Residue, then its C-alpha position, 0 to 999 in steps of 0.5 A: x500500500x502507499x499514500x501520496x500528498x499532492x504537495x510532497x509527492x509520493x510517499x511509498x510504504x514498503x512493507x517488509x513485515x510488521x517490524x520493518x516499515x520503510x518510508x521513502x520520500x521521492x519528491x521535494x515539497x511542491x509550490x502551491x497551485x496557482x489555479x484550479x486547473x493546476x490543482x486538478x492536474x495534480x489530483x489527476x496525477x495522484x489518481x494515476x499514480x495510485x492506480x499503478x502503485x497503491x492498494x484499492x483503498x488508497x485509490x479510492x481516496x485519490x479518486x474521492x479527492x479528485x472528484x472533490x476538487x472537480x466539484x469545488x471548481x464547478x461550484x466556484x465558491x472558493x477563489x484562487x486566493x483561497x487555494x493555499x488554505x484548501x491545499x493545506x487542509x487536503x494535506x492534513x487529511x492525507x497525513x491523517x490517512x498515512x497515520x491510519x495506514x500505519x496503524x492498520x499495518x501494525x495492528x491489523x485493523x482497517x481504520x482507514x477504510x472510511x478515509x474516502x468519505x473525508x474528501x467530500x463536499x459535505x465534510x463539516x471541516x470543509x464547510x468551516x474552511x470555506x466560511x472562514x475564507x469568505x469572512x476574510x474576503x468580506x473583511x478585506x472588502x469592508x476595509x477597501x470600501x471604507x478607505x475608498x469611501x471615508x465617512x463624510x466630515x462635518x466640512x463635507x456635509x456643510x459643503x454639500x449643503x452650500x451647493x444647494x444655495x443658488x449661485x446668484x444668492x451665494x455670490x451676495x454672501x458677505x466675505x472677509x479676507x476671501x472667506x464667506x461669513x459663517x451662516x450663524x451670523x446671517x441666519x438661525x443656522x450655522x456652526x456651533x463653535x465653542x470659540x466665538x472668533x473661530x468657525x468650525x468650517x475652514x471656508x467660513x469666518x466669524x464676523x457681523x456684516x454691516x449689511x446684506x442684500x434684499x435677495x440674500x435676506x429673502x433667501x435666508x428667511x425662506x430657506x435657512x430658518x430665518x434671519x438673525x436678530x440684527x437683520x430682522x428689523x433692517 
């Protein structure tokens, strides 16, 4: 009998009797597959090797593994980036199979007979693996989305609001040193700065205008909650 890992190459168990097992590793560690096609090629080669070199139970394991990979590729529920995780899970099962095979040799048992069922799409360990991989992708997507679409700041909210003011009205808002007066000094809206000399919005300044135009006055009365007291009687 023999076992073979898709990552470590064939590991042939040469049985000269229960007292003298001899393990021979033929191939070095292989790199992770970079595509489903490459992984499928590896499992098919595994099947071909086992059919020539191994007993019927090991052949069934290889065939079950190949069928599992074919099914998962067709379902497209596992991305290329998840293949290394999947391969490591497969390797852990193959190691478990090798250990079971060794136990069967020494104790004349048949514990490995159920091994083909491990390589099944219904294996709970595989479901857990896929859920973990999916959760990781979702977290990565959330991080990318948060970076691309940062939460709006008070300044951006105010800028969005200001764009709703007609340009002909906005052009009549009093300015000082190139910055518009904070709307707090015109209307019943505006910033709530704790420092009366400094506006919370970078493009605004705090000062009381001497006068405002009639058009701006009408707009403030109808759209911005009403005029500030100094302008109500002007």
